[in-house]
PDB file as gemmi writes it, atoms N, CA and C in Angstrom:
CRYST1    1.000    1.000    1.000  90.00  90.00  90.00 P 1                      
ATOM      1  N   MET A   1      32.521 -20.335 -40.061  1.00  0.00           N  
ATOM      2  CA  MET A   1      31.184 -19.855 -39.583  1.00  0.00           C  
ATOM      3  C   MET A   1      30.280 -19.867 -40.694  1.00  0.00           C  
ATOM      4  N   ILE A   2      28.857 -20.203 -40.735  1.00  0.00           N  
ATOM      5  CA  ILE A   2      27.911 -19.782 -41.383  1.00  0.00           C  
ATOM      6  C   ILE A   2      27.203 -18.765 -41.148  1.00  0.00           C  
ATOM      7  N   ILE A   3      27.255 -18.363 -42.328  1.00  0.00           N  
ATOM      8  CA  ILE A   3      26.502 -17.271 -42.469  1.00  0.00           C  
ATOM      9  C   ILE A   3      24.319 -17.458 -42.589  1.00  0.00           C  
ATOM     10  N   THR A   4      23.950 -17.235 -41.553  1.00  0.00           N  
ATOM     11  CA  THR A   4      22.342 -17.385 -42.056  1.00  0.00           C  
ATOM     12  C   THR A   4      21.648 -17.083 -42.658  1.00  0.00           C  
ATOM     13  N   PRO A   5      20.329 -16.511 -44.213  1.00  0.00           N  
ATOM     14  CA  PRO A   5      20.434 -14.797 -44.427  1.00  0.00           C  
ATOM     15  C   PRO A   5      19.064 -14.852 -43.097  1.00  0.00           C  
ATOM     16  N   PRO A   6      18.843 -13.587 -43.204  1.00  0.00           N  
ATOM     17  CA  PRO A   6      17.650 -13.200 -41.787  1.00  0.00           C  
ATOM     18  C   PRO A   6      16.557 -13.712 -42.509  1.00  0.00           C  
ATOM     19  N   GLU A   7      15.467 -13.777 -41.451  1.00  0.00           N  
ATOM     20  CA  GLU A   7      14.490 -14.512 -41.885  1.00  0.00           C  
ATOM     21  C   GLU A   7      13.167 -13.520 -41.681  1.00  0.00           C  
ATOM     22  N   TYR A   8      13.036 -13.250 -43.444  1.00  0.00           N  
ATOM     23  CA  TYR A   8      11.730 -12.273 -43.252  1.00  0.00           C  
ATOM     24  C   TYR A   8      10.194 -13.041 -43.539  1.00  0.00           C  
ATOM     25  N   ILE A   9      10.030 -12.159 -42.925  1.00  0.00           N  
ATOM     26  CA  ILE A   9       7.631 -11.955 -42.337  1.00  0.00           C  
ATOM     27  C   ILE A   9       6.833 -11.239 -42.972  1.00  0.00           C  
ATOM     28  N   THR A  10       6.197 -11.560 -43.387  1.00  0.00           N  
ATOM     29  CA  THR A  10       5.274 -10.995 -43.670  1.00  0.00           C  
ATOM     30  C   THR A  10       4.458  -9.940 -43.010  1.00  0.00           C  
ATOM     31  N   LYS A  11       3.636  -9.046 -43.895  1.00  0.00           N  
ATOM     32  CA  LYS A  11       3.232  -7.637 -43.018  1.00  0.00           C  
ATOM     33  C   LYS A  11       2.542  -8.045 -42.186  1.00  0.00           C  
ATOM     34  N   GLU A  12       1.509  -9.379 -41.976  1.00  0.00           N  
ATOM     35  CA  GLU A  12       0.866  -9.831 -41.108  1.00  0.00           C  
ATOM     36  C   GLU A  12       1.153 -10.567 -40.067  1.00  0.00           C  
ATOM     37  N   GLU A  13       1.749 -11.417 -40.169  1.00  0.00           N  
ATOM     38  CA  GLU A  13       3.027 -12.088 -39.441  1.00  0.00           C  
ATOM     39  C   GLU A  13       3.432 -11.092 -38.702  1.00  0.00           C  
ATOM     40  N   TYR A  14       4.263 -10.067 -39.273  1.00  0.00           N  
ATOM     41  CA  TYR A  14       4.462  -8.446 -38.192  1.00  0.00           C  
ATOM     42  C   TYR A  14       3.681  -8.121 -37.573  1.00  0.00           C  
ATOM     43  N   GLU A  15       2.560  -7.727 -38.293  1.00  0.00           N  
ATOM     44  CA  GLU A  15       1.665  -7.160 -37.262  1.00  0.00           C  
ATOM     45  C   GLU A  15       1.100  -8.074 -35.889  1.00  0.00           C  
ATOM     46  N   LYS A  16       0.483  -9.871 -36.806  1.00  0.00           N  
ATOM     47  CA  LYS A  16       0.009 -10.238 -35.737  1.00  0.00           C  
ATOM     48  C   LYS A  16       1.221 -10.519 -34.268  1.00  0.00           C  
ATOM     49  N   ARG A  17       2.315 -10.686 -34.419  1.00  0.00           N  
ATOM     50  CA  ARG A  17       3.250 -10.454 -33.313  1.00  0.00           C  
ATOM     51  C   ARG A  17       3.760  -8.965 -32.610  1.00  0.00           C  
ATOM     52  N   GLU A  18       3.177  -7.918 -33.517  1.00  0.00           N  
ATOM     53  CA  GLU A  18       3.216  -7.200 -32.487  1.00  0.00           C  
ATOM     54  C   GLU A  18       1.976  -6.147 -32.019  1.00  0.00           C  
ATOM     55  N   ALA A  19       0.869  -6.677 -31.787  1.00  0.00           N  
ATOM     56  CA  ALA A  19      -0.337  -6.770 -31.551  1.00  0.00           C  
ATOM     57  C   ALA A  19      -0.559  -8.457 -30.134  1.00  0.00           C  
ATOM     58  N   LYS A  20      -0.167  -9.431 -30.710  1.00  0.00           N  
ATOM     59  CA  LYS A  20       0.812  -9.981 -29.447  1.00  0.00           C  
ATOM     60  C   LYS A  20       1.952  -9.519 -28.454  1.00  0.00           C  
ATOM     61  N   LEU A  21       2.712  -9.043 -28.768  1.00  0.00           N  
ATOM     62  CA  LEU A  21       3.199  -8.200 -27.947  1.00  0.00           C  
ATOM     63  C   LEU A  21       2.803  -6.916 -27.140  1.00  0.00           C  
ATOM     64  N   ARG A  22       1.913  -6.105 -27.626  1.00  0.00           N  
ATOM     65  CA  ARG A  22       1.105  -5.415 -26.955  1.00  0.00           C  
ATOM     66  C   ARG A  22       0.207  -5.594 -26.282  1.00  0.00           C  
ATOM     67  N   GLU A  23      -0.207  -6.930 -26.339  1.00  0.00           N  
ATOM     68  CA  GLU A  23      -1.352  -7.263 -25.635  1.00  0.00           C  
ATOM     69  C   GLU A  23      -1.086  -7.694 -23.991  1.00  0.00           C  
ATOM     70  N   GLU A  24       0.314  -8.496 -24.149  1.00  0.00           N  
ATOM     71  CA  GLU A  24       1.138  -9.147 -23.330  1.00  0.00           C  
ATOM     72  C   GLU A  24       1.892  -7.671 -22.334  1.00  0.00           C  
ATOM     73  N   TYR A  25       1.969  -6.736 -23.112  1.00  0.00           N  
ATOM     74  CA  TYR A  25       2.239  -5.780 -22.336  1.00  0.00           C  
ATOM     75  C   TYR A  25       1.523  -5.407 -21.234  1.00  0.00           C  
ATOM     76  N   ASN A  26       0.284  -5.128 -22.467  1.00  0.00           N  
ATOM     77  CA  ASN A  26      -0.903  -4.129 -21.323  1.00  0.00           C  
ATOM     78  C   ASN A  26      -1.145  -4.850 -20.698  1.00  0.00           C  
ATOM     79  N   GLU A  27      -1.033  -6.932 -20.188  1.00  0.00           N  
ATOM     80  CA  GLU A  27      -1.884  -7.442 -19.427  1.00  0.00           C  
ATOM     81  C   GLU A  27      -0.898  -7.033 -18.228  1.00  0.00           C  
ATOM     82  N   LYS A  28       0.191  -7.066 -17.928  1.00  0.00           N  
ATOM     83  CA  LYS A  28       1.868  -6.683 -17.403  1.00  0.00           C  
ATOM     84  C   LYS A  28       1.479  -5.656 -16.447  1.00  0.00           C  
ATOM     85  N   LEU A  29       1.248  -4.465 -17.455  1.00  0.00           N  
ATOM     86  CA  LEU A  29       0.801  -2.762 -17.142  1.00  0.00           C  
ATOM     87  C   LEU A  29      -0.378  -3.247 -15.577  1.00  0.00           C  
ATOM     88  N   LEU A  30      -1.311  -3.996 -16.378  1.00  0.00           N  
ATOM     89  CA  LEU A  30      -2.536  -3.017 -15.919  1.00  0.00           C  
ATOM     90  C   LEU A  30      -2.242  -4.531 -14.434  1.00  0.00           C  
ATOM     91  N   LYS A  31      -1.374  -5.510 -14.458  1.00  0.00           N  
ATOM     92  CA  LYS A  31      -1.772  -6.077 -13.256  1.00  0.00           C  
ATOM     93  C   LYS A  31      -0.995  -5.679 -11.764  1.00  0.00           C  
ATOM     94  N   LEU A  32       0.509  -4.887 -12.980  1.00  0.00           N  
ATOM     95  CA  LEU A  32       0.681  -3.893 -11.730  1.00  0.00           C  
ATOM     96  C   LEU A  32       0.107  -2.986 -11.499  1.00  0.00           C  
ATOM     97  N   ARG A  33      -1.068  -2.335 -11.872  1.00  0.00           N  
ATOM     98  CA  ARG A  33      -1.349  -1.683 -11.249  1.00  0.00           C  
ATOM     99  C   ARG A  33      -2.095  -1.995 -10.471  1.00  0.00           C  
ATOM    100  N   LYS A  34      -2.415  -3.347 -10.813  1.00  0.00           N  
ATOM    101  CA  LYS A  34      -3.441  -3.511  -9.502  1.00  0.00           C  
ATOM    102  C   LYS A  34      -3.058  -3.918  -8.354  1.00  0.00           C  
ATOM    103  N   GLN A  35      -1.827  -4.611  -8.549  1.00  0.00           N  
ATOM    104  CA  GLN A  35      -1.412  -4.834  -7.485  1.00  0.00           C  
ATOM    105  C   GLN A  35      -0.501  -3.053  -6.478  1.00  0.00           C  
ATOM    106  N   ILE A  36      -0.220  -2.455  -7.105  1.00  0.00           N  
ATOM    107  CA  ILE A  36      -0.159  -0.959  -6.559  1.00  0.00           C  
ATOM    108  C   ILE A  36      -0.882  -0.486  -5.997  1.00  0.00           C  
ATOM    109  N   GLN A  37      -2.350  -0.434  -7.224  1.00  0.00           N  
ATOM    110  CA  GLN A  37      -3.927   0.424  -6.020  1.00  0.00           C  
ATOM    111  C   GLN A  37      -3.970  -0.976  -4.789  1.00  0.00           C  
ATOM    112  N   GLU A  38      -4.004  -2.416  -4.529  1.00  0.00           N  
ATOM    113  CA  GLU A  38      -3.705  -2.651  -3.916  1.00  0.00           C  
ATOM    114  C   GLU A  38      -2.773  -2.969  -2.550  1.00  0.00           C  
ATOM    115  N   GLN A  39      -1.676  -2.226  -2.637  1.00  0.00           N  
ATOM    116  CA  GLN A  39      -0.567  -1.787  -2.064  1.00  0.00           C  
ATOM    117  C   GLN A  39      -0.336  -0.616  -0.853  1.00  0.00           C  
ATOM    118  N   ARG A  40      -0.905   0.645  -2.267  1.00  0.00           N  
ATOM    119  CA  ARG A  40      -1.839   1.606  -1.733  1.00  0.00           C  
ATOM    120  C   ARG A  40      -2.974   1.498  -0.483  1.00  0.00           C  
ATOM    121  N   ALA A  41      -3.842   0.737  -1.000  1.00  0.00           N  
ATOM    122  CA  ALA A  41      -4.542   0.408  -0.179  1.00  0.00           C  
ATOM    123  C   ALA A  41      -4.649  -0.176   1.078  1.00  0.00           C  
ATOM    124  N   ARG A  42      -3.369  -1.190   1.021  1.00  0.00           N  
ATOM    125  CA  ARG A  42      -3.612  -1.625   2.376  1.00  0.00           C  
ATOM    126  C   ARG A  42      -2.435  -0.789   2.869  1.00  0.00           C  
ATOM    127  N   GLU A  43      -1.757   0.487   2.191  1.00  0.00           N  
ATOM    128  CA  GLU A  43      -1.375   1.699   3.483  1.00  0.00           C  
ATOM    129  C   GLU A  43      -2.343   1.954   4.461  1.00  0.00           C  
ATOM    130  N   GLU A  44      -3.273   2.549   3.351  1.00  0.00           N  
ATOM    131  CA  GLU A  44      -3.727   2.993   4.195  1.00  0.00           C  
ATOM    132  C   GLU A  44      -4.666   3.347   5.141  1.00  0.00           C  
ATOM    133  N   GLU A  45      -5.247   1.905   5.245  1.00  0.00           N  
ATOM    134  CA  GLU A  45      -5.796   1.132   5.864  1.00  0.00           C  
ATOM    135  C   GLU A  45      -4.847   0.528   7.345  1.00  0.00           C  
ATOM    136  N   ARG A  46      -3.681   0.379   7.078  1.00  0.00           N  
ATOM    137  CA  ARG A  46      -2.572   0.089   8.254  1.00  0.00           C  
ATOM    138  C   ARG A  46      -2.292   1.703   9.005  1.00  0.00           C  
ATOM    139  N   ASP A  47      -2.789   3.050   7.869  1.00  0.00           N  
ATOM    140  CA  ASP A  47      -2.134   4.566   8.789  1.00  0.00           C  
ATOM    141  C   ASP A  47      -3.828   4.690   8.904  1.00  0.00           C  
ATOM    142  N   LYS A  48      -4.575   4.693   9.337  1.00  0.00           N  
ATOM    143  CA  LYS A  48      -5.791   4.375   9.417  1.00  0.00           C  
ATOM    144  C   LYS A  48      -5.823   4.002  11.263  1.00  0.00           C  
ATOM    145  N   LEU A  49      -5.238   2.434  10.971  1.00  0.00           N  
ATOM    146  CA  LEU A  49      -5.055   1.932  12.344  1.00  0.00           C  
ATOM    147  C   LEU A  49      -4.091   2.694  13.348  1.00  0.00           C  
ATOM    148  N   LYS A  50      -2.677   2.369  12.897  1.00  0.00           N  
ATOM    149  CA  LYS A  50      -1.888   3.883  13.854  1.00  0.00           C  
ATOM    150  C   LYS A  50      -3.041   4.665  14.140  1.00  0.00           C  
ATOM    151  N   ASP A  51      -3.981   6.107  13.257  1.00  0.00           N  
ATOM    152  CA  ASP A  51      -3.665   7.063  13.913  1.00  0.00           C  
ATOM    153  C   ASP A  51      -4.902   6.885  14.982  1.00  0.00           C  
ATOM    154  N   ARG A  52      -5.841   5.304  14.911  1.00  0.00           N  
ATOM    155  CA  ARG A  52      -6.469   5.331  15.591  1.00  0.00           C  
ATOM    156  C   ARG A  52      -6.060   4.944  17.175  1.00  0.00           C  
ATOM    157  N   LEU A  53      -4.495   4.442  17.298  1.00  0.00           N  
ATOM    158  CA  LEU A  53      -4.138   3.004  18.674  1.00  0.00           C  
ATOM    159  C   LEU A  53      -3.516   4.670  19.101  1.00  0.00           C  
ATOM    160  N   TRP A  54      -2.800   5.283  18.079  1.00  0.00           N  
ATOM    161  CA  TRP A  54      -2.258   6.853  18.994  1.00  0.00           C  
ATOM    162  C   TRP A  54      -3.940   7.283  19.422  1.00  0.00           C  
ATOM    163  N   THR A  55      -4.740   7.814  18.827  1.00  0.00           N  
ATOM    164  CA  THR A  55      -5.199   8.075  19.673  1.00  0.00           C  
ATOM    165  C   THR A  55      -6.128   7.202  20.675  1.00  0.00           C  
ATOM    166  N   GLU A  56      -5.921   6.079  20.829  1.00  0.00           N  
ATOM    167  CA  GLU A  56      -6.707   5.526  21.840  1.00  0.00           C  
ATOM    168  C   GLU A  56      -5.734   6.004  23.229  1.00  0.00           C  
ATOM    169  N   ARG A  57      -4.608   5.675  22.135  1.00  0.00           N  
ATOM    170  CA  ARG A  57      -3.387   5.499  23.878  1.00  0.00           C  
ATOM    171  C   ARG A  57      -3.473   7.292  24.949  1.00  0.00           C  
ATOM    172  N   ILE A  58      -3.832   8.363  23.666  1.00  0.00           N  
ATOM    173  CA  ILE A  58      -3.659   9.718  24.184  1.00  0.00           C  
ATOM    174  C   ILE A  58      -5.391   9.214  25.032  1.00  0.00           C  
ATOM    175  N   VAL A  59      -6.247   9.134  24.657  1.00  0.00           N  
ATOM    176  CA  VAL A  59      -6.954   8.870  25.687  1.00  0.00           C  
ATOM    177  C   VAL A  59      -6.817   8.306  27.136  1.00  0.00           C  
ATOM    178  N   TYR A  60      -6.575   7.100  27.035  1.00  0.00           N  
ATOM    179  CA  TYR A  60      -6.080   6.234  27.988  1.00  0.00           C  
ATOM    180  C   TYR A  60      -4.763   6.772  29.292  1.00  0.00           C  
ATOM    181  N   ILE A  61      -3.941   7.897  28.392  1.00  0.00           N  
ATOM    182  CA  ILE A  61      -2.790   8.344  29.078  1.00  0.00           C  
ATOM    183  C   ILE A  61      -3.570   9.832  30.116  1.00  0.00           C  
ATOM    184  N   THR A  62      -4.258  10.215  29.285  1.00  0.00           N  
ATOM    185  CA  THR A  62      -5.055  11.940  30.004  1.00  0.00           C  
ATOM    186  C   THR A  62      -5.890  10.993  30.805  1.00  0.00           C  
ATOM    187  N   ILE A  63      -7.135   9.708  30.783  1.00  0.00           N  
ATOM    188  CA  ILE A  63      -7.804   9.226  31.774  1.00  0.00           C  
ATOM    189  C   ILE A  63      -6.971   9.263  33.383  1.00  0.00           C  
ATOM    190  N   ILE A  64      -5.641   8.397  33.048  1.00  0.00           N  
ATOM    191  CA  ILE A  64      -5.005   8.281  34.256  1.00  0.00           C  
ATOM    192  C   ILE A  64      -3.859   9.212  35.071  1.00  0.00           C  
ATOM    193  N   ILE A  65      -3.871  10.677  34.377  1.00  0.00           N  
ATOM    194  CA  ILE A  65      -3.484  11.234  34.311  1.00  0.00           C  
ATOM    195  C   ILE A  65      -4.234  12.093  35.540  1.00  0.00           C  
ATOM    196  N   GLY A  66      -5.808  12.245  35.027  1.00  0.00           N  
ATOM    197  CA  GLY A  66      -6.743  12.539  35.682  1.00  0.00           C  
ATOM    198  C   GLY A  66      -7.583  12.271  37.147  1.00  0.00           C  
ATOM    199  N   ALA A  67      -6.952  10.891  37.199  1.00  0.00           N  
ATOM    200  CA  ALA A  67      -7.440   9.719  37.696  1.00  0.00           C  
ATOM    201  C   ALA A  67      -6.056   9.742  38.545  1.00  0.00           C  
ATOM    202  N   VAL A  68      -5.094   9.948  38.366  1.00  0.00           N  
ATOM    203  CA  VAL A  68      -4.156  11.051  39.082  1.00  0.00           C  
ATOM    204  C   VAL A  68      -3.546  12.242  40.482  1.00  0.00           C  
ATOM    205  N   SER A  69      -4.286  13.150  39.378  1.00  0.00           N  
ATOM    206  CA  SER A  69      -4.472  14.246  40.258  1.00  0.00           C  
ATOM    207  C   SER A  69      -5.643  14.605  41.020  1.00  0.00           C  
ATOM    208  N   ILE A  70      -6.701  14.016  40.325  1.00  0.00           N  
ATOM    209  CA  ILE A  70      -7.648  13.283  41.480  1.00  0.00           C  
ATOM    210  C   ILE A  70      -7.725  12.826  42.986  1.00  0.00           C  
ATOM    211  N   LEU A  71      -6.718  11.535  42.623  1.00  0.00           N  
ATOM    212  CA  LEU A  71      -6.420  10.942  44.050  1.00  0.00           C  
ATOM    213  C   LEU A  71      -5.316  12.325  45.190  1.00  0.00           C  
ATOM    214  N   THR A  72      -4.613  12.775  44.107  1.00  0.00           N  
ATOM    215  CA  THR A  72      -3.742  13.149  45.046  1.00  0.00           C  
ATOM    216  C   THR A  72      -4.355  14.410  45.200  1.00  0.00           C  
ATOM    217  N   THR A  73      -5.234  14.501  44.553  1.00  0.00           N  
ATOM    218  CA  THR A  73      -6.328  16.274  45.524  1.00  0.00           C  
ATOM    219  C   THR A  73      -6.985  16.065  46.984  1.00  0.00           C  
ATOM    220  N   ILE A  74      -7.879  14.308  46.897  1.00  0.00           N  
ATOM    221  CA  ILE A  74      -7.865  13.937  47.852  1.00  0.00           C  
ATOM    222  C   ILE A  74      -6.945  13.042  49.335  1.00  0.00           C  
ATOM    223  N   ILE A  75      -6.052  12.563  48.436  1.00  0.00           N  
ATOM    224  CA  ILE A  75      -4.945  12.614  49.909  1.00  0.00           C  
ATOM    225  C   ILE A  75      -4.715  14.101  50.249  1.00  0.00           C  
ATOM    226  N   VAL A  76      -4.149  15.188  49.503  1.00  0.00           N  
ATOM    227  CA  VAL A  76      -4.297  16.061  49.854  1.00  0.00           C  
ATOM    228  C   VAL A  76      -5.289  16.782  51.203  1.00  0.00           C  
ATOM    229  N   MET A  77      -5.945  17.221  50.607  1.00  0.00           N  
ATOM    230  CA  MET A  77      -7.143  17.049  51.775  1.00  0.00           C  
ATOM    231  C   MET A  77      -7.617  16.338  53.164  1.00  0.00           C  
ATOM    232  N   ILE A  78      -7.337  15.401  52.818  1.00  0.00           N  
ATOM    233  CA  ILE A  78      -7.389  14.205  53.665  1.00  0.00           C  
ATOM    234  C   ILE A  78      -6.235  15.158  55.157  1.00  0.00           C  
ATOM    235  N   MET A  79      -4.912  15.033  54.988  1.00  0.00           N  
ATOM    236  CA  MET A  79      -3.799  15.316  55.219  1.00  0.00           C  
ATOM    237  C   MET A  79      -4.036  16.840  56.361  1.00  0.00           C  
TER     238      MET A  79                                                      
END                                                                             
């Protein structure tokens, strides 16, 4: 078993490594935040489209029910 001495680094090298790691971490964090914002925006858009679709369906169903009731009234009056 060979024991190697620990690698000693200077304070400047340590600070460089730490700064580089911090920068990489901040870049990854920024990228994740952007992805989360984009996903939230897509979800909000999808919810708006769903709400609009349900509103249109309700309007169409109301129109159909109104037309059927008018036709029923006309048919009953004719008989």
